[in-house]
N, C-alpha and C positions, 0 to 999 in steps of 0.2 A: 579132909578135902573138904575141899572150898562146895559152893553149892555150885558155882558154875561149871562149866564143862568146858577145857580150854580145849579149842580144835584147829591145828594148824591144815591148811588146805589151801591150794591154787584156789584161780577166783574161775574155774571152769562155768559154764553151764548146767552140770551136771551138780555143781557145789554151791549154787546159787541160794538157795530154801536156807541154809544154815543160816543167813544173813538175815533174815527174814523174820525173827521172833521165833525161831524153831526149840522146842524142848523137847530131851529125850529123858522118860524117866522122871518126870516134873524138873529135869532141872536143865534152866535156859544154855544153850551154845552163845558161847562166848567165841567166833574167829580172828585168828592170828592170820591177817594176807602177810604172810613173808614174802616179800619179792627179789630177786629169785626165789621160787619155793624150797631148794634145797641148802637156801641157809638156816631154814627149820632143822634139817636132818641131824645136825652134827648137835644141833641141842638136843633133841628127842633122845639119840644114843646116847649121849653123853650125859645128860643132866634130865632125862624123863622131863622135860620140862612141859612137856602138853600129854592132858590125856590120851587126848586121839591126835595120830598126826597122817599124812600124806609123805610118803620114805617109797624110795627108790629101792627097785629089788636089789641091786648087788648089797646098796647098804644094810635093808634086813638080812640078806643072808649072810654076812658079815660080822651084823651084831647079834645072829642070834647064835653063832660060832664063838662071839667072846660073852655070852654069857648073858646080855641085857635082857632084862624080864619086860620085852613089848610080844604082844602075839599078833599073829597074822591075822587080816579077815581077806576072804575074798571079795574083794570090791577092787577092780581094776579103775585105776583113775586116768592114766593115760597109758602108752602106749603107739609105738607106729613102727613101719619096716623100718631098717638100716643101712642098707645096701646105697643109698644116697647121704648118708652122713658122713664117707670118707671122701673127701674132699683134696684139689691142687691148688693155687693161686692160678686164676683168670691170665691165658699168655706165659703157662708156666711150660716145661716140657712133655707129653702126655707120656707114657710109663704104664706099664701091665700090675693090675695087682702084686702079683709074687715078687715084679723087681722093687719091693719094700723091706726084702732081707739086705740085712746092712744096712738101713736106712733111719732115719729118725722120723718119730710119727707126733704130733701135737694132741695134747687132751686134754681137759682139763684136770680131771683125776687121773690116774690108773682104774679107782674104785668105780667111775663112773658107769652107768647102767649101759649106757648109749655105746661107749665103750669097749666094754663085755660082748656087745650083739657083732660089733663089727669085727672084732678079733675073731670073735665064733666065726662069722661067716668067713673071712682070710685064710682061718686056717682050714674050715671044712669042703671050701668050693675051690680054693687057690693053695692050699697044701704049706699055708704059712702058719708058723707056730709063734705065739706073741713073745718066745724067748730070744729069736730071731731078731726084732728089731726094738732101736731103745725105745721106750717109750719119754717124753718130753712132755711133765705137768707141769699146770698153774697153782693149782692148790694138793690138797696132800689129804688122805681121807677120812670121812667122818668119824669114823670108828675109830679110836686113840688108839686099840690096843693089836689093830692091822700093821701087818709088818709089809711093806711094796719089795716086790723081787728089784733085783739088782743091776736090773737093766730098766729101771723107772726114775727120770730124771727130772728134777724143778728149774723153770725159769720163773722169768716173773713179766707181768701183762698178762694180757688174754689170750688167749689163745689163735684168735685171730690177727691179731698186733703179731703173734709167732710166725704165723705163716704167710704174714704178707711179708717179713723183710726177713723170711728165707731161709727160718732158720731148720724149717720142718721141711721135706718133700712134700707131708700134705697132714690133715691135720682131723683128728674127728671133729664134727659138730652137732650138738643135737639139734631140735627143730627150734627154741628159741633163737640161737646162735644163727641158724641158715635161717631164720626168717628176717631177721634183723641185719643179715651180711652185706657188705657193700659189695656192690654187683654182683655178675653170677658165676657163683665160684664150684668148678666143675667135677663132677664125680666123677673118684677113680675109676669106678668098676662100671665098664662097659655094657651098657642095655641096661642100663639100673631099675626101671620101673617092670620088664619082664622078669630079673633075677630077683624082685623082692615079690612079685606072685608067686615063681615058683617056689621060692624058699617056704613062702605060707601054704601052698599045695601041701608040699613034701612033709613039714612041720606039725599041719594042720591049727595052724593059729598065728595070729600077729602076736610079733613081741612084744611085752608088758616092760613099761618105765617106772613105773609108781603104782603102786597099793595104799592099802589104809592098813595101819596099826592102830592097837590101842594099849595102855599099859599094861601089865599082866593084874595089877593089883585090881585095877577096877573092873576087868573081866571077872574076876573071882568075886569082889564084893558086890559088883551089881549087875547080874548076867543078863536081866533084863531091861537097863539101859543100855549096855552095848547093843542090845539083838534089835531096839528100837532106832537107832541110828543106822544099825543094819540095815536091816528094811525099810528104811526112808532113802540111804543111797539107791538100794537095788531098784525101788520107784525109780527117781531119778531117773540112772543110765536106760531103764527099760524105756520112759519118756523119751529121751535124747535119741535113742536107738529108732522108734515108730515115728519119730517126727524127720528125718531122714531117709528118702525112698533110697536113693542112690547114694548108699555111705562109701567115703573110701577110707583109708586104712587107721587114722588116728578114729575113727568114729566107730570102727570093727573092734579095736582092741577095748573099748572099753568092757567090763566085764562084771556079771555080779553071779555068784553062787560058787561052786564047787561044778564047773562044766567039766565037758570034758578038753576045750582050747582052753582053760585053764591050767587045768593039771599040766598040757603038753607043752604051754609058755613056761611055765615053773619048769620042768623037768631038764629041757632045752638047755634054761639059763643056770639051774646047778650044773649040769655037762660042762659048758662052758665056763662057766667059775671054776670046777675042779681044773680045767686043761688050763686054765691061766694062771694057776695061783689067786685066785679072789679068795677064794675059802681053799683049806687045805684040809677040812672034815669030810666024807660022805656026809651028804642027808640025803633023805627020801621027801617027798610030794607029801606023804604022808604027817611025818614028823614037824615040814615045815606047818602045816595045818592043825596040829592035834591040838594045838589051843581052842580053835573055833570049832573042831568035833565036839567036844565038850560042853561049848553053848550051842549046839545046834542038836 
């Protein structure tokens, strides 16, 4: 293993410290700012390319099921509510979320974490099962061993283009796509702001998108190095929260340590993933955090 620690994370305010000469265990950090960050996920779970990597929650669940030797650290790097992530094109006919039964919905990948949350919301609040929709995707799973359900199709281009062309009735778009979308896409779920806060109050959490993962061999060989890195992330996340007196859900989602909110978020994600065949083997939150518990 090289002296340098390779770390793949997005350039958030709470990760900027890594690029300013930070070292853990006496090992300098070399940051790989992969853009968009999800392009780092397949190399991490297929090749273990990085020592430490930001990783989507759904990807971690699938990687763990496939036996990939990476460990989860309780550091939430990004998250958000996702009722507003199910959109239709401006000017298209209005419809109720339950009306998507038998229809086609675009999503970047079936295993995309935003899609996991949206499908869970549709099932929980509108009785719409994932198997009753055709999911039109533009990319496959990061985890090579994962087999997609039969109602998943692949197409070309970006999800926003697929929606614009009218090939789908609606599309699941994550924060980067929504932030850069052309024109005001229309959320399919009515009164979505209130619905999001009601979901959060019901579950006691804000949905998790990306967490921090580490190669298991590094964790086992250098627990002190990993602990030092882990504590540094925690300090920066705490600073970020203190700096925002009226935080929105993206800041509220940031978490460090095994808190009630983290456990709740992981549990709901597990439940949704099993419902949707994103994973097929039951797992507990304690099992997800087993490697970390030995570090702590």
